[in-house]
C-alpha positions as a Markdown table, in Angstrom:
| # | Residue | x | y | z |
|---|---|---|---|---|
| 1 | Met | 0.0 | 0.0 | 0.0 |
| 2 | Met | 2.9 | 2.3 | 0.8 |
| 3 | Lys | 4.2 | 2.0 | -2.7 |
| 4 | Phe | 0.9 | 3.1 | -4.2 |
| 5 | Val | 0.9 | 6.1 | -1.8 |
| 6 | Phe | 4.4 | 6.9 | -3.1 |
| 7 | Ile | 3.2 | 6.5 | -6.7 |
| 8 | Ser | 0.3 | 8.9 | -6.1 |
| 9 | Ile | 2.5 | 11.5 | -4.6 |
| 10 | Leu | 5.1 | 11.1 | -7.4 |
| 11 | Leu | 2.4 | 11.5 | -10.0 |
| 12 | Leu | 1.2 | 14.8 | -8.4 |
| 13 | Leu | 4.8 | 16.1 | -8.2 |
| 14 | Thr | 5.5 | 15.1 | -11.7 |
| 15 | Phe | 2.4 | 16.8 | -13.0 |
| 16 | Ala | 3.3 | 19.9 | -11.0 |
| 17 | Gly | 6.7 | 19.8 | -12.5 |
| 18 | Cys | 5.2 | 20.1 | -16.0 |
| 19 | Gln | 3.2 | 23.1 | -15.0 |
| 20 | Lys | 5.5 | 25.2 | -12.8 |
| 21 | His | 7.0 | 27.6 | -15.2 |
| 22 | Glu | 5.2 | 30.8 | -14.1 |
| 23 | Lys | 8.1 | 33.1 | -13.2 |
| 24 | Ser | 8.1 | 36.6 | -14.4 |
| 25 | Thr | 9.5 | 36.8 | -17.9 |
| 26 | Asn | 10.2 | 39.3 | -20.7 |
| 27 | Ser | 8.1 | 37.2 | -23.1 |
| 28 | Asp | 4.4 | 36.4 | -23.2 |
| 29 | Ile | 5.0 | 33.3 | -25.3 |
| 30 | Thr | 3.8 | 30.0 | -23.9 |
| 31 | Leu | 4.3 | 26.7 | -25.7 |
| 32 | Ser | 1.8 | 23.9 | -25.0 |
| 33 | Gly | 2.2 | 20.3 | -25.6 |
| 34 | Met | 1.0 | 16.9 | -24.8 |
| 35 | Ile | 3.5 | 14.1 | -24.0 |
| 36 | Ala | 3.7 | 10.4 | -23.3 |
| 37 | Thr | 4.4 | 9.1 | -19.8 |
| 38 | Phe | 7.5 | 7.2 | -20.9 |
| 39 | Pro | 9.8 | 10.2 | -21.2 |
| 40 | Arg | 8.0 | 12.5 | -18.8 |
| 41 | Pro | 10.8 | 12.7 | -16.1 |
| 42 | Leu | 13.3 | 13.8 | -18.8 |
| 43 | Tyr | 11.0 | 16.3 | -20.4 |
| 44 | Asn | 10.1 | 17.8 | -17.0 |
| 45 | Ile | 13.8 | 18.8 | -16.6 |
| 46 | Leu | 14.4 | 19.8 | -20.2 |
| 47 | Phe | 11.3 | 22.0 | -20.4 |
| 48 | Ser | 12.1 | 23.6 | -17.0 |
| 49 | Asn | 15.7 | 24.4 | -18.0 |
| 50 | Tyr | 14.5 | 25.8 | -21.3 |
| 51 | Ser | 12.1 | 28.1 | -19.6 |
| 52 | Lys | 14.8 | 29.3 | -17.2 |
| 53 | Ser | 17.2 | 30.0 | -20.1 |
| 54 | Thr | 14.7 | 31.7 | -22.4 |
| 55 | Gly | 11.9 | 33.1 | -20.3 |
| 56 | Arg | 9.3 | 31.2 | -22.3 |
| 57 | Asn | 6.8 | 29.0 | -20.6 |
| 58 | Val | 6.4 | 25.4 | -21.6 |
| 59 | Ile | 3.2 | 23.6 | -20.4 |
| 60 | Ala | 3.3 | 19.9 | -21.2 |
| 61 | Asn | 0.6 | 17.6 | -19.9 |
| 62 | Ala | 1.4 | 13.9 | -19.8 |
| 63 | Tyr | -1.2 | 11.4 | -21.0 |
| 64 | Asn | -0.2 | 8.9 | -23.6 |
| 65 | Ser | 1.0 | 8.7 | -27.1 |
| 66 | Glu | -2.4 | 8.2 | -28.6 |
| 67 | Ala | -3.8 | 11.3 | -26.9 |
| 68 | Ser | -0.8 | 13.3 | -27.9 |
| 69 | Ile | -1.1 | 12.5 | -31.6 |
| 70 | Arg | -4.8 | 13.3 | -31.5 |
| 71 | Ala | -4.2 | 16.7 | -29.8 |
| 72 | Leu | -1.7 | 17.7 | -32.6 |
| 73 | Gln | -4.2 | 16.5 | -35.3 |
| 74 | Asp | -6.8 | 18.8 | -33.6 |
| 75 | Lys | -4.2 | 21.6 | -33.5 |
| 76 | Thr | -4.8 | 22.3 | -29.8 |
| 77 | Val | -1.1 | 21.9 | -28.9 |
| 78 | Asp | 2.2 | 23.2 | -30.3 |
| 79 | Phe | 3.9 | 19.8 | -30.2 |
| 80 | Ala | 3.1 | 16.2 | -29.4 |
| 81 | Gly | 5.4 | 13.7 | -27.6 |
| 82 | Thr | 5.0 | 10.1 | -28.6 |
| 83 | Asp | 6.9 | 6.8 | -28.3 |
| 84 | Ala | 4.9 | 5.4 | -31.1 |
| 85 | Leu | 5.3 | 6.3 | -34.8 |
| 86 | Pro | 1.9 | 7.4 | -36.1 |
| 87 | Ser | 0.2 | 4.8 | -38.3 |
| 88 | Asp | -0.3 | 5.5 | -42.0 |
| 89 | Glu | -3.9 | 6.3 | -41.2 |
| 90 | Glu | -3.0 | 8.7 | -38.5 |
| 91 | Tyr | -0.5 | 10.5 | -40.8 |
| 92 | Ser | -3.3 | 10.8 | -43.4 |
| 93 | Gln | -5.5 | 12.6 | -40.9 |
| 94 | Phe | -3.0 | 15.5 | -40.6 |
| 95 | Asp | -3.8 | 18.2 | -43.2 |
| 96 | Ser | -0.1 | 19.1 | -43.8 |
| 97 | Glu | 3.3 | 17.5 | -43.4 |
| 98 | Ile | 4.4 | 16.3 | -39.9 |
| 99 | Leu | 8.0 | 16.2 | -38.8 |
| 100 | Thr | 9.2 | 13.4 | -36.5 |
| 101 | Ile | 12.0 | 14.6 | -34.3 |
| 102 | Pro | 13.7 | 12.2 | -31.9 |
| 103 | Ala | 14.2 | 13.5 | -28.4 |
| 104 | Cys | 16.0 | 10.7 | -26.7 |
| 105 | Leu | 16.6 | 6.9 | -26.7 |
| 106 | Gly | 15.1 | 4.7 | -24.1 |
| 107 | Ala | 13.8 | 1.1 | -23.6 |
| 108 | Ile | 10.9 | -0.9 | -22.5 |
| 109 | Ala | 11.8 | -2.9 | -19.5 |
| 110 | Ile | 10.2 | -6.3 | -18.7 |
| 111 | Thr | 9.7 | -6.2 | -15.0 |
| 112 | Tyr | 8.5 | -9.0 | -12.7 |
| 113 | Asn | 7.8 | -9.9 | -9.1 |
| 114 | Ile | 9.0 | -13.3 | -8.0 |
| 115 | Pro | 10.4 | -13.1 | -4.5 |
| 116 | Gly | 14.0 | -14.4 | -4.4 |
| 117 | Ile | 14.5 | -14.3 | -8.2 |
| 118 | Ser | 16.7 | -11.4 | -9.4 |
| 119 | Asn | 18.3 | -12.6 | -12.6 |
| 120 | Leu | 15.5 | -14.0 | -14.9 |
| 121 | Asn | 16.0 | -14.7 | -18.6 |
| 122 | Leu | 13.1 | -14.3 | -21.1 |
| 123 | Ser | 12.9 | -14.6 | -24.8 |
| 124 | Gly | 10.5 | -12.9 | -27.2 |
| 125 | Pro | 8.5 | -16.0 | -28.0 |
| 126 | Val | 8.2 | -16.9 | -24.3 |
| 127 | Leu | 7.0 | -13.3 | -23.5 |
| 128 | Ala | 4.4 | -13.6 | -26.3 |
| 129 | Asp | 3.1 | -16.9 | -24.9 |
| 130 | Ile | 2.9 | -15.4 | -21.4 |
| 131 | Tyr | 0.8 | -12.5 | -22.6 |
| 132 | Leu | -1.3 | -14.8 | -24.8 |
| 133 | Gln | -1.9 | -17.0 | -21.7 |
| 134 | Asn | -0.3 | -20.0 | -23.4 |
| 135 | Ile | 2.2 | -20.0 | -20.5 |
| 136 | Lys | 0.4 | -19.6 | -17.2 |
| 137 | Tyr | 2.9 | -20.5 | -14.5 |
| 138 | Trp | 6.4 | -19.4 | -13.7 |
| 139 | Asp | 7.8 | -22.9 | -13.7 |
| 140 | Asp | 6.5 | -23.7 | -17.1 |
| 141 | Pro | 9.2 | -25.7 | -19.0 |
| 142 | Ala | 9.6 | -23.0 | -21.6 |
| 143 | Ile | 10.7 | -20.5 | -18.9 |
| 144 | Gln | 12.6 | -23.1 | -16.8 |
| 145 | Ser | 14.6 | -24.3 | -19.8 |
| 146 | Ile | 16.2 | -20.9 | -20.3 |
| 147 | Asn | 16.7 | -20.4 | -16.5 |
| 148 | Ser | 18.4 | -23.7 | -15.6 |
| 149 | Glu | 20.3 | -22.2 | -12.6 |
| 150 | Ile | 17.0 | -20.9 | -11.0 |
| 151 | Asn | 14.4 | -22.9 | -9.2 |
| 152 | Leu | 11.2 | -21.2 | -10.4 |
| 153 | Pro | 8.1 | -21.5 | -8.3 |
| 154 | His | 4.8 | -23.1 | -9.4 |
| 155 | Lys | 3.0 | -19.7 | -9.2 |
| 156 | Ala | 0.4 | -18.3 | -11.5 |
| 157 | Ile | 1.6 | -15.4 | -13.7 |
| 158 | Thr | -0.4 | -12.2 | -13.6 |
| 159 | Thr | 0.2 | -10.0 | -16.6 |
| 160 | Ile | 0.0 | -6.2 | -16.3 |
| 161 | His | -0.7 | -4.1 | -19.4 |
| 162 | Arg | -1.6 | -0.6 | -20.4 |
| 163 | Ala | -5.3 | 0.3 | -20.4 |
| 164 | Asp | -4.7 | 3.5 | -22.4 |
| 165 | Gly | -3.4 | 4.0 | -25.9 |
| 166 | Ser | 0.3 | 4.0 | -25.2 |
| 167 | Gly | 3.7 | 4.2 | -26.9 |
| 168 | Ala | 4.9 | 1.5 | -24.5 |
| 169 | Ser | 2.3 | -0.9 | -25.8 |
| 170 | Tyr | 3.3 | 0.1 | -29.4 |
| 171 | Val | 7.0 | -0.6 | -28.8 |
| 172 | Phe | 6.3 | -3.8 | -26.9 |
| 173 | Ser | 3.9 | -5.2 | -29.5 |
| 174 | Asp | 6.2 | -4.1 | -32.4 |
| 175 | Tyr | 8.9 | -6.2 | -30.9 |
| 176 | Leu | 6.7 | -9.2 | -30.3 |
| 177 | Cys | 5.4 | -9.0 | -33.9 |
| 178 | Lys | 9.0 | -9.4 | -35.1 |
| 179 | Val | 9.7 | -12.5 | -32.9 |
| 180 | Ser | 6.4 | -14.3 | -32.6 |
| 181 | Ser | 4.1 | -15.3 | -35.5 |
| 182 | Lys | 1.4 | -16.2 | -33.0 |
| 183 | Trp | 1.5 | -12.7 | -31.5 |
| 184 | Lys | 1.5 | -11.1 | -34.9 |
| 185 | Glu | -1.6 | -13.1 | -36.0 |
| 186 | Glu | -3.5 | -12.9 | -32.7 |
| 187 | Met | -2.6 | -9.4 | -31.3 |
| 188 | Gly | -0.7 | -7.4 | -33.9 |
| 189 | Lys | 1.0 | -4.0 | -33.3 |
| 190 | Gly | -0.6 | -0.9 | -31.9 |
| 191 | Lys | -0.9 | 1.6 | -29.2 |
| 192 | Ser | -4.2 | 0.1 | -28.1 |
| 193 | Leu | -4.5 | -3.7 | -28.2 |
| 194 | Asn | -7.4 | -6.1 | -27.7 |
| 195 | Trp | -6.2 | -7.6 | -24.4 |
| 196 | Lys | -8.1 | -10.8 | -23.4 |
| 197 | Asn | -6.7 | -11.1 | -19.9 |
| 198 | Gly | -4.5 | -9.5 | -17.3 |
| 199 | Val | -4.6 | -6.4 | -15.2 |
| 200 | Ala | -5.1 | -3.1 | -17.1 |
| 201 | Val | -3.6 | 0.2 | -15.7 |
| 202 | Arg | -3.0 | 3.6 | -17.0 |
| 203 | Gly | 0.6 | 5.1 | -17.4 |
| 204 | Cys | 4.1 | 3.6 | -17.2 |
| 205 | Leu | 4.4 | 4.4 | -13.5 |
| 206 | Met | 1.2 | 2.5 | -12.6 |
| 207 | Val | 2.5 | -0.5 | -14.5 |
| 208 | Ala | 5.7 | -0.5 | -12.5 |
| 209 | Gly | 3.7 | 0.1 | -9.3 |
| 210 | Ser | 1.3 | -2.7 | -10.0 |
| 211 | Val | 4.1 | -5.2 | -10.6 |
| 212 | Ala | 5.8 | -4.1 | -7.3 |
| 213 | Glu | 2.5 | -4.8 | -5.5 |
| 214 | Ile | 1.4 | -8.0 | -7.1 |
| 215 | Glu | 3.4 | -11.1 | -6.4 |
| 216 | Gly | 3.8 | -13.3 | -9.5 |
| 217 | Ser | 3.2 | -10.5 | -11.9 |
| 218 | Ile | 5.0 | -9.3 | -15.0 |
| 219 | Gly | 4.7 | -6.0 | -16.9 |
| 220 | Tyr | 6.3 | -3.8 | -19.5 |
| 221 | Thr | 7.2 | -0.2 | -18.7 |
| 222 | Ser | 9.9 | 2.4 | -19.3 |
| 223 | Trp | 13.2 | 1.7 | -17.7 |
| 224 | Glu | 13.2 | 5.0 | -15.8 |
| 225 | His | 10.0 | 3.9 | -13.9 |
| 226 | Thr | 11.4 | 0.5 | -12.8 |
| 227 | Val | 14.4 | 2.3 | -11.3 |
| 228 | Leu | 12.1 | 4.6 | -9.3 |
| 229 | Leu | 10.6 | 1.6 | -7.6 |
| 230 | Asn | 13.7 | -0.6 | -7.5 |
| 231 | Ile | 11.9 | -3.7 | -9.1 |
| 232 | Ser | 13.4 | -6.6 | -10.9 |
| 233 | Ile | 14.0 | -6.5 | -14.7 |
| 234 | Ala | 14.4 | -9.5 | -16.9 |
| 235 | Asn | 17.3 | -10.1 | -19.4 |
| 236 | Ile | 15.8 | -10.4 | -22.9 |
| 237 | Cys | 17.1 | -12.6 | -25.7 |
| 238 | Asn | 18.1 | -10.5 | -28.7 |
| 239 | Ser | 18.2 | -11.5 | -32.4 |
| 240 | Lys | 21.7 | -13.1 | -32.0 |
| 241 | Gly | 20.6 | -15.3 | -29.1 |
| 242 | Asn | 22.2 | -13.3 | -26.4 |
| 243 | Tyr | 20.4 | -12.6 | -23.2 |
| 244 | Ile | 20.9 | -8.9 | -22.7 |
| 245 | Gln | 20.6 | -6.8 | -19.6 |
| 246 | Ile | 19.0 | -3.4 | -20.1 |
| 247 | Ser | 21.7 | -0.7 | -19.9 |
| 248 | Lys | 22.6 | 2.6 | -21.6 |
| 249 | Glu | 25.3 | 0.7 | -23.6 |
| 250 | Ser | 22.8 | -2.0 | -24.8 |
| 251 | Ile | 20.2 | 0.6 | -25.8 |
| 252 | Leu | 22.8 | 2.6 | -27.7 |
| 253 | Ala | 23.9 | -0.6 | -29.5 |
| 254 | Ala | 20.3 | -1.0 | -30.7 |
| 255 | Ala | 20.5 | 2.4 | -32.3 |
| 256 | Asp | 23.8 | 1.6 | -34.2 |
| 257 | Arg | 22.4 | 1.6 | -37.7 |
| 258 | Asp | 21.7 | 3.7 | -40.7 |
| 259 | Tyr | 18.6 | 5.9 | -40.7 |
| 260 | Pro | 16.2 | 7.4 | -43.4 |
| 261 | Asp | 16.1 | 11.1 | -43.6 |
| 262 | Asp | 12.7 | 11.3 | -42.0 |
| 263 | Leu | 13.9 | 9.2 | -39.0 |
| 264 | Arg | 10.7 | 7.2 | -39.0 |
| 265 | Val | 12.0 | 3.8 | -38.0 |
| 266 | Met | 11.8 | 1.4 | -35.1 |
| 267 | Ile | 14.9 | -0.1 | -33.6 |
| 268 | Thr | 13.3 | -3.1 | -31.8 |
| 269 | Asn | 14.9 | -6.5 | -32.4 |
| 270 | Ser | 18.2 | -5.0 | -33.6 |
| 271 | Ser | 20.7 | -7.2 | -35.4 |
| 272 | Asn | 23.5 | -5.9 | -33.2 |
| 273 | Glu | 24.8 | -8.7 | -31.0 |
| 274 | Lys | 25.1 | -6.4 | -28.0 |
| 275 | Ala | 21.7 | -4.7 | -28.4 |
| 276 | Tyr | 18.8 | -4.7 | -25.9 |
| 277 | Pro | 16.0 | -5.8 | -28.2 |
| 278 | Ile | 13.1 | -3.6 | -26.9 |
| 279 | Ser | 14.9 | -0.3 | -27.3 |
| 280 | Cys | 13.2 | 2.7 | -28.8 |
| 281 | Phe | 13.2 | 6.4 | -29.6 |
| 282 | Ser | 10.8 | 8.9 | -28.0 |
| 283 | Trp | 9.8 | 11.6 | -30.6 |
| 284 | Ile | 8.3 | 15.0 | -30.7 |
| 285 | Leu | 5.9 | 15.7 | -33.6 |
| 286 | Val | 5.3 | 19.1 | -35.1 |
| 287 | Tyr | 3.9 | 20.6 | -38.2 |
| 288 | Lys | 6.5 | 21.4 | -40.8 |
| 289 | Asn | 4.6 | 24.5 | -41.8 |
| 290 | Gln | 3.9 | 26.4 | -38.6 |
| 291 | Ala | 1.4 | 28.9 | -40.1 |
| 292 | Tyr | -1.7 | 27.1 | -38.8 |
| 293 | Ala | -4.5 | 27.8 | -36.3 |
| 294 | Asn | -3.8 | 31.5 | -36.3 |
| 295 | Arg | -0.2 | 30.9 | -35.1 |
| 296 | Lys | 2.1 | 33.9 | -35.4 |
| 297 | Val | 5.7 | 34.0 | -36.3 |
| 298 | Pro | 7.0 | 34.3 | -32.7 |
| 299 | Lys | 5.2 | 31.1 | -31.8 |
| 300 | Tyr | 6.8 | 29.3 | -34.7 |
| 301 | Glu | 10.2 | 30.7 | -33.7 |
| 302 | Ala | 9.7 | 29.6 | -30.1 |
| 303 | Thr | 8.7 | 26.1 | -31.2 |
| 304 | Lys | 11.7 | 25.7 | -33.4 |
| 305 | Ser | 13.9 | 27.1 | -30.6 |
| 306 | Leu | 12.6 | 24.5 | -28.1 |
| 307 | Leu | 13.3 | 21.7 | -30.6 |
| 308 | Asn | 16.8 | 23.0 | -31.1 |
| 309 | Tyr | 17.3 | 23.1 | -27.4 |
| 310 | Ile | 16.2 | 19.5 | -26.9 |
| 311 | Ile | 18.5 | 18.0 | -29.6 |
| 312 | Asp | 21.5 | 20.1 | -28.7 |
| 313 | Pro | 24.3 | 17.7 | -27.6 |
| 314 | Glu | 24.9 | 19.6 | -24.4 |
| 315 | Asn | 21.3 | 19.4 | -23.4 |
| 316 | Gln | 21.1 | 15.8 | -24.5 |
| 317 | Lys | 23.6 | 15.0 | -21.7 |
| 318 | Met | 20.7 | 15.3 | -19.3 |
| 319 | Ala | 19.3 | 12.0 | -20.7 |
| 320 | Ala | 22.5 | 10.3 | -19.6 |
| 321 | Lys | 21.9 | 11.4 | -16.0 |
| 322 | Met | 18.7 | 9.5 | -16.0 |
| 323 | Gln | 17.6 | 6.1 | -17.4 |
| 324 | Tyr | 17.5 | 7.5 | -21.0 |
| 325 | Val | 20.3 | 7.7 | -23.6 |
| 326 | Pro | 21.4 | 10.8 | -25.6 |
| 327 | Leu | 20.8 | 10.7 | -29.4 |
| 328 | Pro | 23.8 | 9.4 | -31.4 |
| 329 | Gln | 25.5 | 11.9 | -33.7 |
| 330 | Asn | 24.1 | 10.5 | -37.0 |
| 331 | Val | 20.6 | 10.8 | -35.6 |
| 332 | Thr | 21.2 | 14.3 | -34.2 |
| 333 | Asp | 22.5 | 15.4 | -37.6 |
| 334 | Lys | 19.3 | 14.2 | -39.4 |
| 335 | Ala | 17.1 | 15.6 | -36.6 |
| 336 | Gln | 18.8 | 19.0 | -37.0 |
| 337 | Lys | 18.0 | 19.0 | -40.7 |
| 338 | Leu | 14.4 | 18.3 | -39.9 |
| 339 | Val | 14.2 | 21.1 | -37.4 |
| 340 | Asp | 15.9 | 23.5 | -39.9 |
| 341 | Ser | 13.2 | 22.6 | -42.5 |
| 342 | Met | 10.4 | 24.0 | -40.4 |
| 343 | Glu | 8.8 | 27.1 | -41.9 |
| 344 | Trp | 6.1 | 29.7 | -41.5 |
| 345 | Thr | 4.5 | 30.1 | -44.9 |
| 346 | Lys | 1.0 | 31.4 | -45.5 |
């Protein structure tokens, strides 16, 4: 119960952190956005530091990736933070071109609660079968066979998943679609999935908190939130057959690849032998042409300024101080070109 009290307090403090930029400034420009819960701790600091250095307020409410994308479609925000690439259908619902700007690297951690077990190995197909309820107990032969040095208990598995349309679900399901034909056929990829069982909660922090509270449970959430609650994280088998512990080095290894100019690519199930296989980007989406919804040039300039601030290598170092990873140089270079392409044209 105490952990849930802690979670509630932390959520209130985090929300307050997004809002508290009301010092006296020489500018009346306020940027508003909607962001996902995955990178919220990092954005809180970046937005606060940006406000202090520029005098411009940034108000960013954290809901989920699905709500963020919808808000930008409705043109009620200046930017949208998402951990899920918009689908082709979602892109088609924007009435002008959208830029996809990476803000940081992170990873989805598979966290579990088995007392006395702190070094669990899991593979993609086993994870899929757990969430499909084909594997129901922790001592199932499929799990035990890849954990020969551990005596797993005959305890029912409780799966925890997101109830809201989340980027974490998108990244998790994108990975499982690549490693399990059963998952791809029965569940597919998306921010909102047709879950048939398990415990549904809203937000990354609540997934982590639920796993911390429910013995025998398993969940997927951002690495940052597992660290907050000090709960166990599984090692995941990558495409080369190596069981990889989540770390900044293994996340960066997953990002070691070539990129298209628009940076619209997932990095799950990387071919790098050192890569953690459920690694991902978190993006900020903006309209390329900023002359919409009665926006004036100063608002466009401020939005561009904020994006330049986020991708600046010096400011990216903040990600390294938390459970996120700064953008690699080849990604930063392409992101800079995307930001430079922004315009205000009637």
